[in-house]
N, C-alpha and C positions, 0 to 999 in steps of 0.2 A: 267850723273853720278855726284855724289857729289864731290866737290873739297876738298881735304885734306889740312887743314891749316898747314903752316910751323911749325916745332917743335922748332925753335929758338925764344925765347921770345924777344920782342922789348924792347929797352932800354928807348925809349921816351914815352911821353904821347900820347893820341889820336891825330890824325892829326887835325888841325884847320878846322872849317867850312869855306868853300871857297866862298859861295855865299848866297844870301838872301833866295833862295828856299831851300837850304840845311839846313837853320837855323830853319825850322819848327820843333817844338818839341811837344811831347805828354805830356800834363799837367794833373795830377791826380786831381779829386775832392774828397771831403770828403766821398762821397758815393761809391768811387771806379771807377766811370766812367771817361772817358777821353775826351779831345778835342784837336785839333791842335791849337797852338798859335804861334805867331811869336816872336822869340828871337833875340837879337843881337848876332852876331858871337862871339864865345869864343875861346880862345887859348887852354884851357885845361879843358873841361867840367868834372864835378865830376860824372855824371851818363851817361850811354849809351844813345845815341839818335838813335832810330830805323829808323828815316826818312832820315838819311844821309848814304852815302856809305863809310864812314870812317872805319878804322880798329877799332873794339870795344875792349876795355880792362877793362871796368867796368860794373857793373850790370845795367840792365834796371830797371827803377823806378816803372813801372806799366805795366800791361798786354797790348797786342795789342788791339786796339779798338773793334775788332770783338770777342775777347775772353771774355766770360761771365760765371760766376759760374752757375751751375744748380739750379733751383728753390728749395727752402727749403720745404720739406714735413712737413705739420703740424702734431703735435702729436695727437694720438688718446686719448680718455678719459682715457683708461687704462694706456697708456704710461705717460700721464700727472700726474696721481696719483702716479705712481712709481717714477717719477722724484721728485715730491714733498716730498715723503718719504725719498728718498736719500738725497735731499737737507736738510731736517730736521736733518738727521743723521750727515751729514758733518758739518752743522752749529754748532752742539754741540761740535765739537772737539776743544779743547784748547791746547792740547799737542799731539805730535806724536813721534814715535821712531826715534832715531838718526841713527840706522842701521837696516838691515834686520834680524839681529841675534835674536834668541829667548830671551825674557826677556831683550831686549835692553833698555838702559836708554831713557827717554823721555824728550823733551824740548818743550817750547811753539811754537805754530804755528806762523811762521813769516808772515809779510805783503806780501812778494813776493809769499809765498805759498798760502795765502788766495786769492791773485789775480789770481794765476794759476788755482784755483778751480772755473772756469767759468761755466756758464750754459751749454755751448757746451761741455766742458770737462766732466762734469758729464754725459751728454747724450752719449758721445763717449764710456764711460765705461759701461753704461747701454746696448748699442747696442752690445758691445763686449761680454757681459755676457748674451746675449739673455734676457735682461730686468730683471735680477735677482738683486734685491736691496741689499741683503746681500753680494753676490759675488762682486758687483760693489764697495761697501764700503770697502771690504777687499782688492780688487785690488788697489783702490785709496790710501789706507793707505800704501800698499806695494810700490807703485810708489813714494809716498812722501818720504818714508824711503830710497828707492833706490837713488832718486835724491840727498838726503843729503849724503849718503854713497859714491856715485860715484863722487860727487863734480860737478854736472852739472853746477851750477851757479858760480863755482870757476875756471873753465877752461877759462883762459883769452886768447885773441887773440895772445898775445906774447908767451904763453905756447904752443899753438897749431900751431903757425906759421911755425916752421920747417917742419911739416908734409905736408904743402901745398905749399912749395916753388916752386914746379914744376907744380902746377896746376892740381894735380891728382883728385881734387874735385873742381867743379865750380858751383856756383849758378848763373844762367843767364836766363832771359826770363820767359815766362809763356806759358802754353799749351792752347788749345782751350777752356778749361773750367776754365781758369784763375788760374790754379794751378802753383805755382812757380816750376821751373825745377832745379833739382840737378843732375849734370853730374858727373859720376864716370869714370875716365880714368885710368884703371889699368896699361897701358903701361907707365905711368908717375910715377910709384911707385919709391920713392926715399929714403925709410927708411926700416930698418929691422923689422921683425914682433915683435910687442910689444903692451903693453896695450894702449900706446898713439895712436896707429893706430885706435883702437876702439873709444877712447875718441875723436879723430879727427872726425870720422863719426857722433858721438853724437853731437859734437859742430856744425857741418854743418847742421844737422837736426834742431837744435834749431834756427840757423840763417835762415834757409828756412822757418820755422814757423813764425819767426819775419816778413818776407816779404809777408806773406799771406794777401790778401786784405779782405775787408768785404764780408761775405757770402761764404768764402772759408776756409775749414778746412784741405784739403788734398794737397799732393804734387805729382809731377811727378818725378820718378827716371829714368834717362837715362844712360845706361851703354854700353860703346863701347869697346869691347875687342880687337879691331884691334891692331896688333903689340905687344900684351901682351905676357908674358912668364909665364910658370907654377910657377917659383920661385917668381914672382912678385905679385901673387894673394893670396887671403886669404886662410889659411889652413881650413880644415874641422872644427877644434875646433873653430877658429875665426868665421867661418860661422854660426855655431850653437849658439855661444855667441851673434852674431849680430842679428840673428833671434829672440832669446829670448828677447833681449832688445826691438826690434821693436814691437814684438807681445804683450809683457807684459806691456811695459811702453809708447808705442806710438800707442795705438790701434786706428783703424779707421783713421790713418794719411796718409796711402799710397793710392793714387788715381789711379795711373797707374805706371807700371814698364816696360820700353821699353829696350830691350836688342838686341844689334847688334854684328855680327861677333863673335859668340860663338865658341871658339876653342875646339878641341877634349877633352883636359884635363878639361875644364870647363863643358863640357857636362857630364863627369863622376862626377864632383863635384856636379852639380845640382841633379844628380841622387841619390847621397849619402845623401844630405841634404833635398831632397824632402819630405820624411816622416815627417820632423819637420816643414814643412810649412803648415799653416792651409789652408783649402780649399778656403776660401774667398780671402786670399792673393794670392794663386796660380792662381786663376782666373784672377787676375790683371796683371799677367806676360804676356808680349807679345814679341815674339822672331822674329827678322828679318823682322819686318813690316816697311812700309814706314812711317818714322817719321813725314813727312809733313802732314800726315792725322791726327796726334795727336797734333802737335805744329805748329803754324803759321810760315811759312818760314822766315818771317821778324824777328822772335825771336828764330830761330833754328840755332845752329852752323853749319857751312858749312861742317865740317867733319862728321856730322850726317845727311846730306842731305838738310840743310837749306841754307839761303842766308846771314847769319851773318858771317862776316870775323872777327874772334876772335883770338887775340894773348895774351897769358898769360904772364904778367909781374907782379911778386909778389909785387914789390914795389908800383905798381899802384893799382892793383886789391884788395889786402888784406886790406889796409886802407879804400878804397872806400866801400867795402862790409861791414866791421865792423862799419864804420861810419853811413851807411844807416840803418843797423840793430839797432844800438844804438839809433838813432833818432826815429825809430818806437817804440822801447821799452819805451823811455822817454815819447812819446806822449800818449801811452797807460796807463802808470803809472799816468800821469797827469789827464787823464779822469777817471781812477779808483778812484783816491783820490777825485775828484770833485763829483763823483757819490756816495760817502759815504763809500768807501772801503768795498764793499759788496761781500761776497761769493755768487757765482751764478750769477755774472754780465754777461751781454750779450757781446760776443766777437764782434758782429757787432757794438755795441756802442763803445767798447774799441778801435776798429780799425778805428774809424772815419766814420762809415757808417751812414745811415739814421735812424737806430734804436735808440730809447730813452734809457736812463739808467733806471734801475729798479725804482729808486726814481722818475724819471720823469713820468714813466708809472703809478705809484701809484697815484701821484698827479693829473695827467690828467684824468685817467680812473676810478679810484676808489673814489677819492675825500675825502678820510678819511686817516689820518695818525696819528702815535704816535711818537711825537718828530721828525717828518720828515721821519720816516721809518714805513712801514706797517708791521703788525704782524698777521699771520694767523696760528693758532694752534702752536704758538711758533716759526714758521719759519719766519725768516727775509729775505726779498728779493726774495721770490718765484715769478716766472713769473705768469702773470695773469691766463693763462690756468691751471697752476699747482695749484694755489690757489683755483680756482673754483672746481677743482677735489677734493681737500682736504675738502672743505666745503660741498660737496655732498656725502662724504663717512660716 
């Protein structure tokens, strides 16, 4: 039976590594793979070390060595054509609405918004709309306006910090498909129902996305209702609002949702909101399954059946999480700038994987460029298979 972690947060940092064997750490490579290397013992490591038996208080930097993303399925000719058409549409945008209101004022597309419009982002919206180019464009515009209106990029760690002081949400470890794991712990609810509770979830979703490695676009959601109370859980209204945000603005991001110890009042809650959950999302929900079959025990919290002895100390965890996320974002921005600030850039390249940038692909495989950027039917930065599809239509 799984051991339940104590509920009292530790005041100190992780315990020091005590011997040379325990000092083995997993080091990430640019392509997302890992290997064991020997490190000198440290008094207070900044990231969790899955090879030690210490109490963990900070995030794991990379997936367990056996965890690998599923192979990427190549696009069909029809899908490549539709992607190219959507990319052509999105590349033409110079201004977007500032809110979701009708006749909202428009302002120029920012660099961060252009970077957000990656190749994989466009493909996620195409899959979510069953490959409808007009619907995908409409939803992408809607999400960009929503991100502005909701203030996604303006919610700072300091603003969100009070919501997570008890560790009611924790990003830690990766599942067997190398998806980062976001734990929801309703029993640790520490604030009254408010808009900031939903903003907190959005903030943590964004940080989980920051920690996704090359080749991975989805996350695992792990919810344990043990010791939770009816008053500490989301209302039906909050549940519907959360579902709307996830389904409209984070399509194709949920890889798996694992739910444990569902109390009677949450069974009724799920029954009420079930009609609002799309069938694809509903199929990803798994109730009371052995989480060790989904997450390597070496990166699964002990109170969820794993081997990780985790204690939440906000003073330690919060800066470590946000520091790691900021580092990943800075690295991606640097690569995006180096690649020419292209809409439709590959997330694999941005995340430091083996994929080349669009500019590098064009220079190596096409051998023809216009001022360093290939143009096909007015589309700048279309992937090779999408360009081929445009040229044959």
